[in-house]
VORO-309852 format. One record per residue (C-alpha): x, y, z. Coordinates in pm, 1 decimal. Each point is the difference from the previous one (the first is absolute). Layout:
% VORO-309852
+----------+----------+----------+
|        u |        v |        w |
+----------+----------+----------+
|        X |        Y |        Z |
...
+----------+----------+----------+
This chain:
% VORO-309852
+----------+----------+----------+
|        u |        v |        w |
+----------+----------+----------+
|   6841.9 |  -2109.4 |  -8989.0 |
|    227.9 |   -248.5 |    -44.5 |
|     10.2 |   -250.5 |   -356.3 |
|    -73.9 |   -332.7 |    217.4 |
|   -277.6 |    161.3 |    234.6 |
|   -173.2 |    110.6 |   -265.4 |
|     25.3 |   -334.5 |   -240.8 |
|   -124.9 |   -175.5 |    396.0 |
|   -292.5 |    263.0 |     -0.6 |
|   -128.0 |   -122.3 |   -358.0 |
|     23.6 |   -368.2 |     56.0 |
|   -135.9 |     16.9 |    351.1 |
|   -310.9 |    171.9 |   -202.4 |
|      6.6 |   -271.2 |   -218.4 |
|    -18.0 |   -262.2 |    176.8 |
|   -270.0 |    155.7 |    247.5 |
|   -242.4 |     12.4 |   -316.3 |
|     67.8 |   -379.2 |   -115.8 |
|    -77.1 |    -64.9 |    354.9 |
|   -277.9 |    192.4 |     54.0 |
|   -165.9 |   -107.3 |   -285.4 |
|     36.0 |   -376.6 |     31.2 |
|   -129.6 |     30.9 |    396.9 |
|   -296.5 |    201.7 |   -123.7 |
|   -158.6 |   -245.6 |   -154.3 |
|    142.7 |   -311.5 |    127.7 |
|   -113.4 |     -4.5 |    310.3 |
|   -340.9 |     92.4 |     37.2 |
|    -86.8 |   -192.3 |   -301.7 |
|    -75.2 |   -317.0 |    169.9 |
|   -300.7 |    213.8 |    203.2 |
|   -122.4 |    117.6 |   -305.8 |
|    -49.8 |   -303.2 |   -171.8 |
|   -120.1 |   -189.6 |    272.4 |
|   -220.4 |    278.2 |    131.3 |
|   -124.7 |    223.0 |   -255.2 |
|     19.8 |   -219.8 |   -272.5 |
|   -128.2 |   -359.2 |    106.8 |
|    313.0 |   -199.3 |   -112.8 |
|     76.3 |   -350.9 |     74.3 |
|    368.2 |    -67.3 |    212.4 |
|    102.9 |   -199.4 |   -303.6 |
|    -89.2 |    318.4 |   -243.6 |
|    153.5 |    236.2 |    243.8 |
|    328.5 |   -254.3 |     -9.6 |
|     25.8 |     59.1 |   -361.6 |
|     -8.2 |    379.2 |    -25.0 |
|    300.4 |    -27.6 |    314.6 |
|    185.6 |   -185.5 |   -170.8 |
|    -10.4 |    190.3 |   -348.8 |
|    285.3 |    162.2 |    128.2 |
|    213.3 |   -332.3 |      9.6 |
|    -46.6 |    -27.8 |   -377.1 |
|    137.4 |    299.4 |    -27.4 |
|    311.6 |    -66.8 |    210.5 |
|     38.3 |   -266.5 |   -254.5 |
|     62.7 |    140.8 |   -279.3 |
|    158.9 |    331.9 |     90.7 |
|    313.5 |   -138.2 |    -72.5 |
|    -55.8 |    -17.0 |   -376.5 |
|   -105.2 |    426.5 |     53.6 |
|    353.5 |     74.1 |    207.4 |
|    213.3 |   -215.2 |   -219.1 |
|   -114.4 |     59.3 |   -322.8 |
|    -82.6 |    364.9 |    -23.7 |
|    148.2 |    161.8 |    305.0 |
|    301.8 |   -200.5 |    -77.2 |
|     44.7 |     27.6 |   -348.6 |
|   -248.6 |    218.8 |   -200.7 |
|   -160.8 |    293.8 |    197.5 |
|    103.5 |    277.0 |    328.7 |
|    -80.6 |   -130.3 |    343.8 |
|   -236.2 |    295.3 |     80.9 |
|   -219.6 |     12.6 |   -331.3 |
|    -74.9 |   -384.1 |     32.3 |
|   -100.0 |     81.5 |    332.4 |
|   -193.5 |    373.9 |    -90.8 |
|   -206.3 |   -278.3 |   -266.0 |
|    -58.8 |   -267.7 |    210.9 |
|   -152.6 |    255.7 |    272.1 |
|   -191.5 |    174.7 |   -244.2 |
|   -169.9 |   -361.9 |    -95.9 |
|    -32.6 |   -103.6 |    352.2 |
|   -176.7 |    379.0 |     93.1 |
|   -301.2 |   -104.6 |   -310.4 |
|    -62.8 |   -356.6 |    162.6 |
|    -36.0 |     78.7 |    332.2 |
|   -236.7 |    279.4 |   -117.6 |
|   -187.9 |   -301.0 |   -199.9 |
|     11.7 |   -216.8 |    340.7 |
|   -175.4 |    272.6 |    182.3 |
|   -279.4 |    -56.7 |   -236.1 |
|    -14.6 |   -397.4 |    -13.3 |
|   -280.7 |   -169.4 |    182.4 |
|     29.2 |   -360.7 |    -91.5 |
|    292.2 |   -302.1 |     28.8 |
|    133.5 |    -16.1 |   -365.7 |
|    -11.2 |    360.8 |    -24.5 |
|    160.5 |     76.2 |    302.9 |
|    240.8 |   -266.6 |    -62.3 |
|    101.3 |     83.3 |   -379.6 |
|     95.6 |    366.9 |    113.1 |
|    200.0 |    -92.3 |    283.8 |
|    217.1 |   -242.8 |   -166.3 |
|     63.7 |    278.4 |   -272.5 |
|     91.3 |    202.1 |    256.8 |
|    236.5 |   -222.6 |    159.5 |
|    185.2 |    -30.0 |   -318.1 |
|     21.1 |    358.3 |    -14.4 |
|     81.3 |     18.6 |    363.6 |
|    215.1 |   -291.1 |    122.5 |
|    293.2 |     75.1 |   -251.8 |
|     27.8 |    356.9 |    137.9 |
|    128.8 |   -124.4 |    342.3 |
|    338.3 |   -179.1 |   -141.0 |
|     15.6 |    304.8 |   -227.7 |
|    -40.4 |    230.2 |    263.8 |
|    313.2 |   -199.8 |    237.6 |
|    194.2 |    -22.3 |   -362.4 |
|     -5.0 |    437.8 |    -22.1 |
|     45.9 |     40.4 |    347.5 |
|    361.7 |   -239.4 |     35.3 |
|     55.4 |    211.0 |   -312.5 |
|     33.6 |    348.6 |    143.9 |
|     24.9 |   -105.4 |    413.4 |
|    372.8 |    -18.7 |     -1.4 |
|    121.9 |   -242.9 |    275.7 |
|   -255.8 |   -301.6 |      0.9 |
|    -72.5 |      0.2 |    370.7 |
|   -172.5 |    353.7 |    -46.5 |
|   -249.5 |   -208.3 |   -202.0 |
|   -185.5 |    -49.3 |    380.5 |
|    -31.5 |    373.2 |     42.9 |
|   -233.7 |     -5.1 |   -364.2 |
|   -189.8 |   -272.2 |    169.7 |
|    -95.4 |    184.1 |    232.8 |
|   -237.0 |    233.9 |   -203.3 |
|   -186.3 |   -308.1 |   -119.7 |
|   -108.9 |   -115.1 |    372.2 |
|    -72.4 |    350.9 |     47.2 |
|   -236.1 |     39.3 |   -281.2 |
|   -138.3 |   -339.7 |     58.7 |
|    -94.2 |    129.2 |    341.3 |
|   -153.6 |    334.6 |   -113.8 |
|   -185.8 |   -173.0 |   -238.6 |
|   -151.4 |   -248.2 |    254.4 |
|    -53.2 |    297.2 |    230.9 |
|   -203.7 |    216.6 |   -288.9 |
|   -212.0 |   -274.2 |    -86.2 |
|   -102.6 |   -102.9 |    315.7 |
|   -107.9 |    327.3 |    131.8 |
|   -111.6 |    170.7 |   -311.2 |
|   -124.0 |   -199.3 |   -273.9 |
|    -57.0 |   -320.7 |    179.7 |
|    -31.3 |   -354.1 |   -159.3 |
|   -360.1 |    -36.2 |    -42.5 |
|     -1.7 |    202.2 |   -349.9 |
|    265.7 |    -43.8 |   -322.7 |
|    128.7 |    366.4 |     79.9 |
|    333.0 |   -133.2 |     97.3 |
|     41.4 |   -119.5 |   -343.1 |
|    -34.8 |    381.5 |   -109.4 |
|    254.2 |     97.8 |    283.4 |
|    273.3 |   -237.6 |   -134.6 |
|   -120.0 |     63.4 |   -332.7 |
|     93.9 |    377.8 |     78.1 |
|    330.7 |    -88.5 |    155.1 |
|     91.3 |   -200.0 |   -332.2 |
|    -32.8 |    249.2 |   -220.1 |
|    164.7 |    245.6 |    119.1 |
|    318.8 |   -250.7 |    109.0 |
|    -35.1 |    -44.8 |   -367.6 |
|     71.7 |    368.1 |    -67.5 |
|    283.2 |      9.2 |    315.5 |
|    181.2 |   -277.8 |   -216.2 |
|     82.9 |    234.1 |   -291.2 |
|    158.9 |    238.9 |    232.5 |
|    210.4 |   -338.3 |    145.1 |
|    424.2 |    -22.7 |    -42.2 |
|     31.6 |   -106.6 |   -381.7 |
|     73.1 |   -403.7 |     34.3 |
|     89.2 |   -110.7 |   -311.1 |
|     -1.3 |   -391.5 |   -120.0 |
|    275.4 |   -207.0 |     99.6 |
|     44.6 |   -183.0 |   -323.4 |
|     40.6 |   -335.1 |    188.9 |
|     20.7 |   -311.1 |   -234.9 |
|   -174.0 |   -257.4 |    191.6 |
|   -220.2 |   -313.3 |    -65.1 |
|   -355.2 |    -55.0 |     34.7 |
|     79.8 |   -241.7 |    275.6 |
|    240.1 |    282.8 |    173.5 |
|   -272.8 |    215.1 |     -3.7 |
|   -232.2 |   -185.7 |    208.4 |
|    311.9 |   -105.8 |    177.4 |
|    -92.6 |   -393.4 |    -24.8 |
|    355.1 |    -90.7 |    -82.5 |
|      1.4 |     40.2 |    390.5 |
|   -220.3 |   -310.2 |     31.5 |
|    311.8 |   -235.5 |      1.2 |
|     27.9 |    102.8 |    334.7 |
|   -227.4 |   -229.9 |     84.3 |
|    243.6 |   -278.2 |    -39.0 |
|     83.5 |    115.2 |    343.0 |
|   -212.4 |   -159.0 |    296.1 |
|      9.6 |    343.0 |    222.8 |
|    -96.4 |    258.1 |   -307.9 |
|   -312.5 |   -278.3 |    -76.7 |
|    -89.5 |      4.0 |    319.3 |
|    -10.6 |    365.2 |      8.0 |
|   -165.4 |     38.1 |   -325.8 |
|   -289.6 |   -209.5 |    133.4 |
|      8.6 |    150.5 |    341.0 |
|     -5.1 |    369.6 |   -113.3 |
|   -345.8 |    -13.2 |   -223.4 |
|   -152.6 |   -236.4 |    223.7 |
|     -9.3 |    288.8 |    265.0 |
|    -79.5 |    257.0 |   -309.6 |
|   -301.9 |   -220.0 |    -32.7 |
|    -72.2 |     69.2 |    371.2 |
|    111.1 |    377.2 |    -18.9 |
|   -304.5 |    -11.5 |   -276.4 |
|   -248.0 |    -38.2 |    270.7 |
|     76.1 |    312.3 |    123.3 |
|     30.2 |    194.8 |   -280.1 |
|   -348.8 |   -156.9 |   -130.0 |
|   -215.4 |      8.3 |    318.9 |
|    162.0 |    245.9 |    286.8 |
|   -188.9 |    261.3 |   -153.5 |
|   -364.0 |   -158.7 |     17.9 |
|     95.3 |   -191.8 |    297.2 |
|    -15.6 |    340.1 |    179.7 |
|   -311.6 |    114.0 |   -133.8 |
|   -160.8 |   -309.7 |     76.4 |
|     91.5 |     25.5 |    348.2 |
|   -120.9 |    407.3 |      2.5 |
|    354.5 |    118.2 |     10.9 |
|    -14.3 |    393.1 |    -28.6 |
|    169.3 |    139.9 |   -290.8 |
|    158.5 |   -372.0 |   -120.7 |
|    239.2 |    146.0 |   -245.8 |
|    154.2 |    267.8 |    217.1 |
|     32.9 |   -244.2 |    314.9 |
|    188.7 |   -235.7 |   -271.1 |
|    270.1 |    242.7 |    -26.8 |
|    110.7 |   -110.3 |    348.4 |
|    195.1 |   -287.5 |   -224.7 |
|    203.4 |    285.3 |   -177.5 |
|     63.0 |    177.0 |    314.1 |
|    169.3 |   -333.2 |    148.2 |
|    168.2 |    -94.5 |   -342.9 |
|    185.9 |    358.1 |    -23.6 |
|    103.5 |   -101.4 |    357.7 |
|    138.5 |   -345.7 |    -81.5 |
|    183.1 |     91.6 |   -281.1 |
|    204.3 |    234.3 |    214.1 |
|     91.5 |   -270.1 |    237.3 |
|     23.6 |   -338.0 |   -277.2 |
|    381.9 |     43.2 |    -22.6 |
|     46.6 |     -4.4 |    373.7 |
|   -230.4 |   -363.0 |      0.8 |
|    202.4 |   -147.0 |   -279.2 |
|    359.9 |     54.9 |    142.4 |
|   -158.7 |   -118.3 |    364.5 |
|   -238.0 |   -301.9 |    -99.8 |
|    148.6 |    -70.1 |   -382.7 |
|   -196.8 |      1.8 |   -360.3 |
|   -188.0 |   -322.7 |     82.1 |
|   -127.0 |     44.0 |    329.8 |
|    -93.2 |    381.1 |   -120.9 |
|   -212.7 |   -197.1 |   -267.6 |
|   -171.6 |   -229.4 |    244.6 |
|    -79.7 |    291.6 |    254.8 |
|   -196.6 |    154.8 |   -303.1 |
|   -159.0 |   -341.2 |    -93.2 |
|   -149.1 |    -79.0 |    361.7 |
|    -86.3 |    361.3 |     55.2 |
|   -203.1 |    -59.5 |   -273.6 |
|   -167.8 |   -316.5 |    121.4 |
|    -53.6 |    214.1 |    356.2 |
|   -129.4 |    277.9 |   -150.5 |
|   -354.1 |   -207.4 |   -142.2 |
|    -10.5 |   -155.9 |    291.9 |
|    -32.3 |    328.4 |    153.9 |
|   -259.6 |    145.1 |   -266.8 |
|   -173.0 |   -366.7 |     45.9 |
|    -61.1 |    107.4 |    344.3 |
|   -243.0 |    315.0 |    -82.0 |
|    112.6 |    164.7 |    292.7 |
|     83.8 |    378.1 |    -73.8 |
|    325.2 |     39.2 |    185.7 |
|     84.8 |   -312.0 |   -171.8 |
|    -44.0 |    107.7 |   -329.7 |
|    165.8 |    271.0 |     62.4 |
|    319.3 |   -151.1 |    124.3 |
|      0.3 |   -227.7 |   -330.0 |
|    -11.6 |    330.9 |   -198.0 |
|    315.4 |    120.0 |    185.1 |
|    118.5 |   -324.6 |    -64.3 |
|     45.7 |     45.4 |   -405.4 |
|    396.0 |    158.8 |     20.2 |
|    126.1 |   -314.9 |    133.7 |
|   -243.8 |   -209.0 |   -246.0 |
|     48.6 |    125.5 |   -294.7 |
|    297.3 |    240.3 |     17.6 |
|    227.2 |   -347.1 |    138.6 |
|   -126.8 |   -230.6 |   -259.0 |
|    -27.2 |    225.1 |   -314.9 |
|    310.1 |    199.4 |     48.6 |
|    203.3 |   -250.2 |    163.3 |
|   -140.2 |   -226.8 |   -315.0 |
|    200.3 |    241.9 |   -210.7 |
|    336.8 |     13.4 |    235.8 |
|     -9.6 |   -426.8 |     17.1 |
|    -14.4 |    -21.6 |   -363.4 |
|    283.9 |    232.3 |    -53.6 |
|    229.6 |   -194.8 |    288.5 |
|    -85.8 |   -356.1 |   -102.3 |
|     90.8 |     79.0 |   -432.9 |
|    314.4 |    -30.8 |    -99.0 |
|    194.6 |    331.2 |   -150.6 |
|   -145.4 |     82.2 |   -355.6 |
|   -367.5 |   -121.7 |     54.9 |
|   -110.1 |    278.7 |    228.7 |
|   -210.8 |    142.1 |   -235.4 |
|   -164.6 |   -300.9 |   -134.0 |
|    -54.2 |   -135.0 |    362.5 |
|   -228.0 |    335.7 |     46.3 |
|   -177.2 |    -51.2 |   -254.6 |
|    -80.3 |   -363.6 |     50.4 |
|    -83.3 |     87.4 |    382.8 |
|   -247.4 |    249.9 |   -138.4 |
|   -183.8 |   -216.5 |   -209.2 |
|    -30.2 |   -261.9 |    271.4 |
|   -119.3 |    307.5 |    232.6 |
|   -233.5 |    227.8 |   -195.8 |
|    -87.7 |   -228.5 |   -275.4 |
|    -64.7 |   -364.1 |    110.2 |
|    -15.4 |     71.0 |    342.8 |
|   -282.8 |    317.0 |    -18.6 |
|   -181.0 |   -169.3 |   -311.8 |
|    -43.6 |   -362.8 |    188.3 |
|    -72.1 |    220.9 |    365.8 |
|   -258.2 |    131.3 |   -163.8 |
|   -171.8 |   -267.3 |   -101.0 |
|      7.7 |   -155.4 |    339.2 |
|    -51.7 |    285.2 |    156.9 |
|   -342.0 |     74.8 |   -214.5 |
|   -101.9 |   -363.0 |     54.7 |
|     31.2 |    -25.4 |    339.6 |
|   -214.0 |    329.5 |     74.4 |
|   -246.6 |   -150.6 |   -253.2 |
|     10.2 |   -315.8 |    171.7 |
|    -75.9 |    158.6 |    370.3 |
|   -179.0 |    328.7 |   -107.5 |
|   -362.2 |     31.8 |    131.9 |
|   -336.8 |   -116.3 |   -190.7 |
|   -113.3 |    352.6 |    -21.1 |
|   -387.1 |     80.4 |    -64.6 |
|   -176.7 |     49.5 |   -320.0 |
|   -118.1 |    359.2 |    -35.6 |
|   -194.4 |    252.0 |   -253.8 |
|    263.9 |    307.2 |   -100.3 |
|   -142.3 |    306.0 |   -152.7 |
|    209.7 |    146.1 |   -231.4 |
|     44.0 |    383.7 |    -93.8 |
|   -210.5 |    -55.9 |   -321.5 |
|   -301.0 |   -199.4 |    144.9 |
|     97.1 |   -321.7 |   -106.0 |
|    -28.0 |   -280.0 |    318.0 |
|    209.9 |   -272.6 |    -17.2 |
|     51.0 |   -317.8 |    180.0 |
|    371.0 |    -72.4 |    222.3 |
|    117.4 |   -179.3 |    287.3 |
|    215.8 |    225.2 |    238.1 |
|    107.1 |    -21.1 |    333.4 |
|   -209.7 |     35.5 |    324.3 |
|    -55.4 |    341.3 |     92.8 |
|    214.5 |    122.9 |    286.7 |
|   -181.0 |    -27.1 |    371.1 |
|    167.3 |    375.7 |      2.4 |
|   -117.9 |    133.3 |   -330.4 |
|    367.7 |    170.8 |      9.6 |
|    295.4 |      3.2 |    253.3 |
|   -133.9 |    298.8 |    160.6 |
|   -370.9 |     59.1 |    -47.3 |
|   -209.0 |   -104.6 |    260.6 |
|   -244.6 |    -96.3 |   -200.4 |
|    -41.9 |   -379.4 |     55.5 |
|   -178.1 |   -297.9 |   -189.0 |
|   -244.2 |    -49.2 |    208.3 |
|    -99.4 |    368.1 |     45.5 |
|    -19.3 |     -6.0 |   -396.7 |
|   -224.6 |   -295.7 |     22.6 |
|   -257.9 |    178.0 |    268.4 |
|    110.9 |   -159.7 |    320.2 |
|    103.9 |    174.4 |    302.7 |
|    211.6 |   -304.5 |     97.3 |
|    398.1 |    -78.0 |    -70.9 |
|   -109.5 |   -342.6 |   -151.1 |
|   -183.4 |   -136.0 |   -205.2 |
|   -312.0 |   -304.7 |     24.6 |
|   -138.7 |   -253.7 |   -208.8 |
|   -360.6 |    148.2 |     98.2 |
|     74.3 |    316.6 |    -97.0 |
|    186.7 |    -82.9 |   -333.0 |
|   -298.5 |   -171.1 |    -82.9 |
|   -224.1 |    342.6 |     53.9 |
|    171.8 |    188.2 |   -251.9 |
|   -159.6 |     96.8 |   -288.1 |
|     59.2 |   -237.2 |   -310.2 |
|    192.3 |    284.2 |   -179.1 |
|    279.6 |     37.6 |    256.9 |
|    186.2 |    275.7 |     30.8 |
|    183.3 |    222.6 |   -218.8 |
|    329.7 |    115.4 |    103.0 |
|     65.9 |    362.7 |   -105.0 |
|    432.8 |     20.1 |   -168.1 |
|    160.5 |     21.6 |   -300.4 |
|   -181.7 |   -342.6 |    -98.3 |
|   -334.9 |     85.1 |    103.4 |
|    -40.8 |   -370.2 |    152.2 |
|   -335.0 |   -152.3 |     72.5 |
|     -0.4 |   -346.9 |    193.3 |
|   -318.9 |   -189.8 |      8.4 |
|   -215.4 |   -138.6 |    273.2 |
|    118.8 |   -389.7 |    -78.9 |
|    320.7 |     50.1 |    -81.8 |
|     61.7 |    224.3 |    353.1 |
|   -138.0 |   -328.0 |    201.4 |
|    227.8 |   -239.7 |   -217.8 |
|    281.0 |    230.6 |    139.6 |
|   -118.8 |    -15.9 |    350.1 |
|    -40.0 |   -372.4 |     18.9 |
|    401.7 |    -18.7 |   -149.9 |
|     97.4 |    222.1 |    253.1 |
|   -180.0 |   -136.8 |    261.1 |
|    225.5 |   -356.4 |     59.5 |
|    -93.6 |    -60.2 |    341.2 |
|   -378.1 |      4.9 |   -120.9 |
|   -159.2 |    200.7 |    307.8 |
|   -178.3 |    221.7 |   -202.8 |
|    174.2 |    313.1 |    100.5 |
|    300.9 |    117.6 |   -209.7 |
|    220.5 |    249.7 |    173.6 |
|    276.9 |    289.7 |   -161.5 |
|    291.4 |   -309.4 |     -1.3 |
|   -159.3 |   -229.2 |   -132.2 |
|   -133.0 |    218.2 |   -314.4 |
|    360.5 |    134.5 |    -79.9 |
|    134.4 |   -339.3 |     52.6 |
|   -179.0 |   -134.4 |   -270.5 |
|     25.9 |    276.9 |   -251.1 |
|    315.9 |     28.6 |    -33.8 |
|    299.8 |   -254.2 |   -123.5 |
|    120.2 |   -267.1 |    224.6 |
|    294.7 |    193.4 |     63.3 |
|    223.6 |   -227.2 |    275.2 |
|     -8.2 |   -257.8 |   -336.0 |
|     92.7 |    221.9 |   -223.3 |
|    307.5 |    126.5 |    225.0 |
|     63.8 |   -356.1 |     75.5 |
|     79.4 |    -90.2 |   -364.8 |
|    237.7 |    276.3 |    -69.2 |
|    169.4 |    -72.8 |    384.6 |
|     16.0 |   -354.4 |   -136.8 |
|    182.5 |     48.5 |   -317.7 |
|    235.6 |    255.3 |    180.8 |
|    102.3 |   -276.6 |    275.8 |
|     87.3 |   -246.9 |   -283.4 |
|    207.9 |    191.9 |   -189.7 |
|    176.3 |     88.6 |    395.8 |
|     10.3 |   -364.1 |     42.3 |
|    151.7 |    -68.5 |   -374.9 |
|    266.4 |    317.2 |      7.5 |
|    112.4 |   -130.6 |    422.2 |
|     74.3 |   -388.7 |   -159.8 |
|    140.8 |     97.1 |   -359.5 |
|    123.8 |    340.4 |     -3.3 |
|    334.1 |    124.8 |     98.2 |
|    152.2 |    335.9 |    113.1 |
|    209.9 |    117.5 |   -288.2 |
|    323.4 |    231.8 |     29.5 |
|     43.5 |    308.6 |   -201.3 |
|    189.8 |    -98.9 |   -300.4 |
|    289.0 |    207.1 |   -152.2 |
|   -182.5 |    135.7 |   -346.0 |
|    281.7 |    170.0 |   -124.3 |
+----------+----------+----------+
C-alpha cells in the first residue's frame, strides 16, 4: 500500500468518527428533550445552541495550543476523552439545568476539535484539493450514525448518548495513532487568532452585506437543526433520525456538482440559490405533506452546501492578498458562532411560542414516587406502527371521541403504560377534548386531536423561511460576484 493511500485511509477514519459522534446525538436530542423530558421550546433552543458557544471560543484552542504548545493529535485525544465523559453524563440528565451544563461543557470540548481535525488533515494530505476526498468520510459517518440511531437505538431514550460516548472514547484512543502534527510556533497576536482584524473588511459595502446576510441565513438554518427531528416525530414519520440521512445523501451529490454551478452561474447566484432553497424547503415542511417533506429533506444539499461552502469560497475571493486566513476565521465566527447561537435562541423562542398547551398528568417513577407534570397530548395512534388507538384505550369501539363519552369516563381517567407510566384524569382529558373540538359539535376526530397535540409547524417553518428570504433579498441587492484574487 502506498504511503499516500495509507495516510488517506487513516485520515478518512478520523473524519468518519468525528462526524459519527456529532451526528449520533445532535440530531435526535431535540426529539428526546421534547417528547421524553418535556423541555420547553426555549429550553431546547438554548441546549441546541450550546455548540455555538464552543464555536465562539474554539479559535483560542487552535491558536494558542495547537499552534504553539502541543501536537494536534494529543490535544484531540484529550478533548475527545473529556467529550466522551460529558456525553455519558448527559445520558443521566433529566432536568434543564443539568442537561444545559453538561452539553455546554461538551461543546467546549468537541467544537474545537472540528478546526483541529481540518488542520491535521491539511498538514498531511499534500495537495489541498484532496481535502474533499477526506471530508467524504465525515458525510458517511453522519449518515451511518443517523441510520444506527434511527433503526437500532431510537430517539425516545438516552441510549444514543452512550453510542456517541463510546465512539468518542474510541476516537480519543485512535488519535494517539494519527500522524504526528507538532505545533507550528506561529507568533500571532490575540486578535489574529480570533480573526478580528478581518473586521476592517466591513468597510467594503459588499462585504458588509455579505457579513449580515450570512448570519441571517444561518439563523434560518438553525430552525432545521433544532426542530426537524422533533417535527418528523410529531407528524409520526417512522424512524425520523434515519429519514434525516436523506439530507446528507443529497449533500454528497451536491458537493460534487458545486464547482460546475459556480463556473456556470457565478458565486453570487450560487449563494442566492442556496438562500432561496432554504425558504422553499421550509415551505415544503410547512405543508405537512409527506411527499413535500421528503422533497424538503432532499433539498438540503442545495441549501446547506451552496450557502456554507459557498460562503467560504466567497470570502476567499473577496478579500485582498494576505488576509485570507483572518477572513476565514471571521466568517467562521459569523456562521458557527454568532449565527448558530442567536439562531438557536430564535428557533427555541419560536418553538415555545407555537407549541401545544399539553395536558396535566401524573408520572409514576420507578421508585414509586408520583409526580405532577405537563406533557404533550397522547397520540391518537399510540405509536407510529401500533393499531391500538386512544379511543380503544379509553373504551369506545368508534374511531372518534364524543363529549358525552368523555364525561362518562371514571374520575381517575386512564393510564398509558410506557417509560413514564402517565395517568390522565377525566377532568384534564375533557379539557383537552374541548380544546380540540374547535367547531364545537361535541365530536373529535383523529385529525382534530392530532392537530391540537403538536406544534403549529406551518408558523414555525414560516419564520425560518422569512429569515432566509430576508437574507436572499439583502444579498441580491447589495452583494456582488467576486472574481478569484491572485494570492501569490
